[in-house]
N, C-alpha and C positions, 0 to 999 in steps of 0.2 A: 182457578181459585179453590183454596181446601179450606173447609170447617168441619170443628169437632161437634157433631152429631148426638150420639149417644155412648152411653158404656153401661156395660154389665155391672149387677150387683148381686152375686149368688145371694140366698136364702135359701130358707128350710121349708118354708109353705108359702104360694101366693098370696090366698087369703089374710094371713097376719100380716104379711109384710106389707100388702097394700092397705090392709086397716091403717097401720103406722105409717106409713109415708103420706098418704093421702090425708087421713081422720087427723093425725098427730101433727105432722109436719106442715100440712096446708097443703101439698104436691098438687095437681091437677090430674087426673086419670086421662090418657090421649086415648089407649086403646088397652085393650084385655079381648084378645081372640083366644078359642081354645084350636089348639092345634093337634089333635088326638093324641092317643096315648097317655093321657094325664099331662101333657104340657101345655102352657099357656103363653100368649103373645103380651108381656103385661108391662106399658109402657108408662111412665110417669115424667112430669116435666114441673120441677120447682115455681118457674114464673115463665112469661113470654121469653125467654130468655134466648130459648133452642137448645139449649143444652138438655138431655132428656137420658133417663135411667129405665133399664130393661130390667126387671125380677127374671130373675135365672135361679130357677128350681136347682138345688143341687139333686144328683142323681148318683153319684158315686160318691165313694169315703174319700175320695183324693178334693172334689168339689166340697163335701161337707165338714173340712178340717180349715175351708178356706173361709167359712161363714164367720165374720166377724173380726177377720182379721185379713181384710183387704190389703194393708200396708204394713203387715207386720206390728202394728199398734202405733205406727205413727198416725196424725191427722191423713185421713183419706179424700175426704172431701171438703168444699168450700162452698156455703153459700154467702151471697152477698145480697145484704140488705139497706134500704134508706131509713128505715124505721127501727132500729137498733132494738130502743127500750120495749116497744110495743111489742116486736118479734119475741123478745128475750122473756119478757112477762107472761104473753100467751102461751110459748114453749112451756114455760115452768108452770102456768097451772093446767097444762095438758099432761103433766108428768113427763116431760123430757128429763133426762138424768144428764145435767152438767158436771164436768169432772175438774171444775175451777171457777172463779168468780169472774164477772167480765174485767177486762183490762184495757188499759190505752196504751198503742203501741206508734210507731211512726209513723205507721200508716193509716190508721185508724182503730177502732175502738174492735174486740174480739173476746169471745167465749167459746170455749172448747166443749161440746156434748156429744156424748154416745147413743147411738142410734138403739134400737130395740134388738141388736145383735152386739153390739159392742164396738161396730165401726165408731171410728172418731170423725166430727164435722167442726170445722171453725165455723161460725156466725161472725159474720165480718159488717161493719160497717166503715167503708172507705172514707178516711179525711179528703181526697181527692174529688169525691162523686159531689 
């Protein structure tokens, strides 16, 4: 059996990223371990889905250039919710930057937002759930 467990998200600074993903988006902090030499192992989980995000602080110019551009401007991440309206309103109140208004698609309701670095995310309520 193979399962997807975690992906790295390049950020400029651990505490700024942690504050955004935990306090604004409501992700759960799973681990924050000091690895020495200003490196930390910071893991967040959007819900109990099992998929996790490792905040990876950029240390090279090439890595810094990737901050906010995980997929060349395309939507990079997909959050699923069963409470679309509530989540959308909560994110609006917390200052999340939506790049469009919510829309209906064949698969359900969706809206795109940009995180604090400019990475694009879909917030989706599937019509199949």
